[in-house]
C-alpha positions in Angstrom: -3.9 -2.9 2.1 -7.1 -4.0 0.2 -8.3 -2.9 -3.2 -10.4 -4.0 -6.0 -10.6 -3.9 -9.8 -12.6 -1.2 -11.5 -15.7 -3.4 -11.7 -15.4 -4.5 -8.0 -15.3 -8.1 -9.0 -11.9 -9.0 -7.6 -10.5 -8.0 -4.3 -6.8 -8.2 -3.5 -5.2 -7.8 0.0 -1.5 -7.3 0.4 0.5 -6.7 3.6 3.1 -4.1 4.3 5.8 -6.1 2.6 3.5 -6.0 -0.5 2.9 -9.7 -0.4 -0.4 -11.0 -1.4 -2.3 -12.2 1.6 -5.9 -12.5 0.2 -7.8 -12.8 -3.0 -11.4 -12.9 -3.5 -13.0 -13.4 -7.0 -16.8 -12.8 -7.3 -19.0 -15.8 -8.1 -19.5 -16.3 -11.7 -16.3 -14.4 -12.8 -14.6 -17.5 -14.1 -17.2 -17.7 -16.8 -15.7 -14.5 -18.4 -12.6 -16.4 -19.3 -9.1 -16.7 -17.9 -7.7 -13.6 -19.8 -10.5 -11.4 -18.2 -10.0 -12.9 -14.8 -6.3 -12.5 -15.0 -6.6 -8.8 -16.0 -9.0 -8.1 -13.1 -6.7 -9.8 -10.7 -3.7 -7.9 -11.8 -5.7 -4.7 -11.6 -6.8 -5.3 -8.0 -3.3 -6.3 -7.0 -1.9 -3.2 -8.7 -4.4 -0.9 -6.9 -3.6 -2.5 -3.6 0.2 -1.9 -4.3 -0.5 1.7 -5.2 -2.4 2.2 -1.9 0.6 0.6 0.1 3.1 2.8 -1.7 1.1 5.9 -0.8 0.7 4.9 2.8 4.2 3.8 3.3 5.6 7.1 1.7 3.4 9.0 4.1 4.7 7.1 7.2 8.2 7.7 6.0 7.6 11.5 5.7 6.2 11.5 9.2 9.3 9.4 10.6 11.7 11.9 8.9 10.0 14.8 10.4 10.1 13.2 13.9 13.8 12.4 13.5 14.4 16.0 12.5 12.6 17.3 15.4 14.5 14.8 17.8 17.8 15.7 16.4 17.1 19.5 16.8 16.0 19.0 20.4 19.1 16.9 21.2 21.4 19.5 19.6 19.7 22.3 21.5 20.0 20.4 24.8 23.8 20.1 24.4 24.1 23.7 23.2 24.6 23.2 19.5 22.8 25.0 16.8 21.8 23.3 13.5 
């Protein structure tokens, strides 16, 4: 999952375990000072984590729906009703 800060000056990439796997800081950003760069890094990471959370929640819902369908089909095949 990859996201940027609001100003598109920092790009952060995290994996499915929400671990940081990549970070790109635009050239010249360090001149703005450590505090500004820190805020933008944190913003980019936070945005990537939000994307991951949304995507993972969607996948979990799909998996639950599939499990419900499989369970219903199994129950029907052995003559049970749910």
